[in-house]
N, C-alpha and C positions, 0 to 999 in steps of 0.2 A: 391265514383260516387255514382247517383242512377240515375236511368231513368227508363220510364216504358210501359205499355202496357194496352189494355182496350181490356173487354171482353163485350159482349151483353149480358146480363143475362134476365132470364124469365121477370124478375118484370119490369124491363125497358123495354123490348120489349112489353108487355103489357101496359104502357103508348102510346107506340106508337099506339098499336092498338083501341086502344081507342078512336082513334080521324082519322083512318085508313079512315073510311067512309064519312068524311067532305070533299067536294072539299076545292080545294086547298088554295082559297081564302078566307074563311070560318076560325072562333075562334074556337078552343078547347072548350071544354067543360066547363069548369073554367078558369077565368080570372087568368092570371100569377099574381105572389106581386113580392114584392120585398122582401124581410126578414133582411136582412144586407146589409149594406153598409161601404167599407173603403176608405177613402184618400189618398193621396200619396201629404205629409206636401213638403213647397217650402223649395227645396232645389239648392245656385246657382249651374249651371250648371258646372262652373270652380270647385266646391269640387268634382266632380264624374269623369271629364273628363279635367283631369292633363294638357295637349296638351294647353289647351284654358288660355291665360292670360285674356283677358279682353272677357266677355260674356255678355257681351252689356244690363245686369241685366236678363237674360232669369234662368227661372227654369228648373232644369231636367224635362223631358214632354215625350212626345210621345212614351210611353213606352207601352200604349195601341195597338202597331199595331199587338200585336201576343203574345199568352198566351202559357204555355204546363207546366200542374201539375206534380208536384215530390212528392205529398204526405207532411203530418203534413202544412197543410195551406202554404204552397211555391210554389211559382212560375218561370219558368227560362220568360222573357218576351223579347222584343226586344224595343229596338226604329226604325223611320224610320230615313231618314235621316239627320232630324238636325233643327235646328229653320232657314222655308222659309217660303216666302211668296208670293203672286201676285200680283204685283202694276199698275195699270192701268198705259200706259207713252203714251200719243199720240194714247189714243182708242185704244190699245194691251196693252197683258199681259204681265209683265217683272217677270220673277221668280228670288226673289232675295234669296241669303244665308244673314242670318244675322250674323253668325259665321261659314265662309266658314273653318276654322281647325276644327269642330266637323267630329266625326266620328262616323258610328252606333256602337251602343251598348248592346250587352247581358245584360242585369240586371234582377236578383235572385231578387225576393221579399217574405215578409210574410205577412199575413191577422195578422194583429193583436189591437182586436178589432174594432174599426172604423178608422184605423191606417192603409197605406201601408207602410210595411218597408224595407230601402235600402240594402239587405245585400252581396250584391258582382256586382261588373262591370265589364265585358272584353271588352276592346273594340276591335272591327273587325281590325285586319290588315293585310298586305302580310305579306307571308310568312319569310320576312325580317325583320320586326316588325315596318313597316311605317304605319301608319294611313290611310284607303281604302278612306276616306270623303266620303261624300253624296254628291259629287258635279257631274255633269252630265256626261255621260262619251266621246259621238260622236259626230259627227255635227248635225243627226238626233234625237238629245235629243234638251228637252229645252236651250236656250242659259243662262250660270248661270249667276247671275249679281251682284256685292256684296248690301251692307244694302241702300246704295243710289239709286238703280235702274238705275244709270248712268253708274258705273267705271264696263267693262265687266273682268268676273273669267276664268280664264283658265279653258280646258275640264280637266277632269281626267279620262280615263277610268279603273281606279280600283275602282272608286267610285260605291256606295251602296245606294239603296231605298229597306232597307228593311222592307217589313211587313208580318213575319211570322214566329215561330220556331220551331223546334222540336228535341228531342235529339235523338241517336238511342242507342241503348247496349254498339257499343264501346264507347261511351263517346260521339263522334263528335255530332255538332249542323249543321243543316239543315236548311238553311231558302228559304225565296224566296223574290223577286226584282223586282221591279215594270221598272227600265231601258230596260233591255233587252229586254223582258221578261228572268227572268234567275231562276234560285237553284243553291245554295251557300252552297258549304260544307266548313264548316271549324272544328277544331280544338278543343279540350280540352280548349284550351288555347286562341282561339278567332281569330288564326292565320286562313286565307283562303285558304282550298287546294284546291278547284276547282270550277270552275264557268261554270255551264250550257247552253249555249242559244239555240237557233233559231239555226238551221241549215245554214249553210252563216255565219253570224255576226262573226263565231270565227276569220274570215281572218281582220275582221274591227279589233276586237281588237288587235291582233297579232300590224297590223299594226300600233294603235297608241299606243305603247307600256305599253301593259299591262301587273303587274308584277309577275301574278300569272296563273295558269294554264284555259285557257277556253277552254271548249269544244261544238262542234255544235250538242247537242245530245238531241235536242227536235225539235218537229216537225217545218219547215220553214216558214209554215203559220201564225207561234205567234209573228214573226217579228213586224206584221201590226197591232199590240195593239196599244190603244189608246193613244196619249202623255197623262202623268201621271196614266194611268189605265190597266199596266201591271199587274204582278201577286201579289194577296190581301192575301193569307193563305195557311198554306201547312198543311197537316192531317198525323201522322203516322198512319198506320194500324196494327191494331193486331200482321200477320208477325216478327213486327220489322224490316222488313227494306224495304217495300213497302209505299209508300209516295202520299197521290193525294192533287192534286193543284189547284189552282181555278184562272183562268183570270179574272178580277175587271167587266171588260163589255166586249159587242163585240168588235173583233176587226173594224179596218178600213173598210169600203164599203164604196163604192161613189156613193154620191148619197142618203145613207138611215143612216143618223145620230140617227135614233130611234130602229137602229137594237135592237131585244130583244132576241137575241140567244149570250153566252157565251162561254166557255170552259173550260169545267173540263178535269183532264190531272195524269192518274196513272206514277208510277217514282219509278224503281227499285234502290234503291241505292248499292245495294253490284252489280251489273252489271254496273250502271252507265248508264243506257238504258228507255227508254221512253219503258213504259207496253202498254197504252192505251189513246184514247183520246175519248171526248164524248165532243157530243153541247149537250148546257143547254139552256133548256129556259124560263124564267123570267116569273112570273106570269105578265099576261096582266096589262100595269100600266093604267089602270079605278079601277083594284082595290085597288090600294093604292091610297091616300089625292087626290083631284080634282085638276086637272092640271099637273099633274105628264105625263111626256114623258118616250121613252124610252131610251133616253141618261140621264139619272137620276137614271139610273137601276144599283145598285152594287149586287158582293158578296164580301162579308168583312171577311167573318168564315165559317171555316170548321169543324167540330166533329165528330171523330173517332167513330162507333157504332159497327160494325164489319167488318172483311176482304172485304167484297162487301157493306156496306152503311156508310153512310156518315150524319151528318148533314149539311145544307146548309143555312147561312143567307143572305137572299135576304134583301136590306137595299136603301132606302134613305135618304135624307139627315133629315129626321124627320120621320120617322119611321121602323122597322124591323121586321122580320117573319124566322121563321126555320123553313124548308121544312126537312124531313127524304127522301132517295134516293138510289136505290140501284144502283151500278156500274157494270154493267150488259156487260159484252165484246159485247155482240151483239144486243144490244142497240149502234144506233150510234147518236142518239138527244134523249135526258130527257126531256118531255113536263112537263105538269102539269097534265097531267092526272097518271104520273108517280110519283106523290111527296107525302108525307102522311105529311099532314102539324102538326107541334108539338107546336109550340109557336108563336103568332100575339100579340107582344110588343106593338103595336100602342097604346097611349092612357093611359099605366102601369105608373100608379105614382110612381116615383122614378129611373126610366131608363136613364140612362146618353143619351145625343146625340152622337155621332160616335160613335158607338161600332164594333170595329174591333179584339176585341181576344175574343173567347169563348171559354167554355171549360163544361162539366156534369160531376154531381155527383150524381148519382140516376135520381132525375125529378128535381133535382137544375142543372138550367143554371147558369156557372162563368160567369161574362161577363163585360171585362174593355174596357175602354172610351180612344181615342186618341185625346188629348186636343190640339195637335199641338202646344207643347211649350208652350202653356198661355199667349200668346202676338198677337198683331193686323198685320197683318200679308198682311192688306190692303193697307200700306202706307210704303214711302221708309223713311229711316231716314240716318241722318248727320253722319260723318265720328266720330265715340265717342261715340255719340247720345245713350242714351238708352234707350231701346224697350219700346212703352206702353201696360200695360197688357193686357188681355182681361179678366181676372178674372175666365176664367174656366181650373178646376182644372182636374188633372185624378183621377178618379170613378172607383172602382172593387166592382161591387154588386151580391148579389148571387138571382136569383128570382126559388121560388118554382112553378113549373106545373102541376097543380094538373091533375089525372087521370079522375075527374069527380066524383070519388066514396068518395072523403076526403082524400085518401091516400098520403102521404108525407116520405120524403127520402127513399124513394125506392133506393136498393144498385143499386150501378155498380162503381166496383171496382176496386181501381189501384194496378195493380201488378207489386213489384220492380223485375226488372232483375239482375243479377247478372254480 
C-alpha cells in the first residue's frame, strides 16, 4: 500500500511568492508551457466493468474527475457517475444514463510515455458488494432516464456522482459526490463505509433504503447546491487526516443565478466532523472571456500546498486558472484580495478542455481532463443502439509554470507513509 502527504518547500513557495504582487486576474511572469502529454487508449467499457453486458460502444472515460498522485508516475483517479447525457425533450433537459448498470470506479493509472496505462480498477460497491451505480438518489435530484430519453429509470439512494479522490494513511479512499453533496469513505477494496451529507438529508436517505451508513455531518445549507453542481474535488492536507473540499458553484439563491460566491470546507476524516466552512469569491466574470456570467464559473480542482494553503482551480468551459489561498479560520470569505495567482492557462497550447483533476510536482502542474466518456450526450439512442463518438479523449498533461527567472523542476516532494 502506498499513500502520500505533501510539504510546501522553500523552492515551491518561491514560485508562489514570485506572483504574489500580481492582481488575481493577471498572468504570471512567464506563460505556462505544456511539457508532455499522454492519452488514454480506447478501451471498451465492458472490458473494465464486468457487470456491464452491453456497453453501447462506450469506451472507458471520465477518469479525469479526480487525481491523486502515489509516486512513480502512478495515480489514483476516479470516474464520475458514468456515461450520461442531457437531451432536450419538449424544451426541457432530461438526464439520460446510456449504461445504467455502470458503477463509479477507482482507477489506478501510470503514465507511460504518451500513453495512460490502466493498472487496476476498483468499482464502488455497498458493504454487501452490490454496485452503487451512478443513478440519481432522491426526488430532489434530476429524474434519471434511459438512453432513449423517454423511459424513466428508478432512483437509487446508493448512487454516487464521484468527482475527486484522495487516500489516507489507513488505506481508505475519500471521495466527494455531487448528488448530496457528500463526502464518501470507501475501504481499500472499494466498499462504501460511510457517506456524509448535509444535516437533515440523512433521514431522506434512510427512508429511501440506502444500503450503507449515511450521517448528517456537513453544514445543512449545502443541501441547497445547484443540480449537477455539488462537491467537485477533495485535497488531503499534510496531517494525513484533514481534507479540503470544494463546492463547484454557488448554492441556489433565489433571484441570483449569477452569484459568484461558493464554499470551501475542511473536514476531519479521523473524527468524521466538519472543521470549518469558508465562503469563496470567484474572480470577476469580466476577467474571463467576453460574455462569461457568474453562473458559468466553477471550482474543479484543489491541490494541497501546506496544512493551511491550497491551490484552487477556477474555470469556465473554455479557460482555467489556479490561485493559492490560505484556509484561515478567522476569514469567513476568501476574496480576490486573498488570492495569489499561480497559473493562468487561458490560451496555452496543448492544455485540454474540462480539467477536473490536478496535482503539483515542483513547478509542474499535472492536469487530467474529463472527456465525459467520449460520446455525444446531446441525443437520444434507441434500445440496443450504439452511441455516436464525440472524438474527445482523456488527456493527462504536465505543465511547466516558470517563476520568471527560468527556474524549472522545483522540488515539491511526495513523502510515502507506511
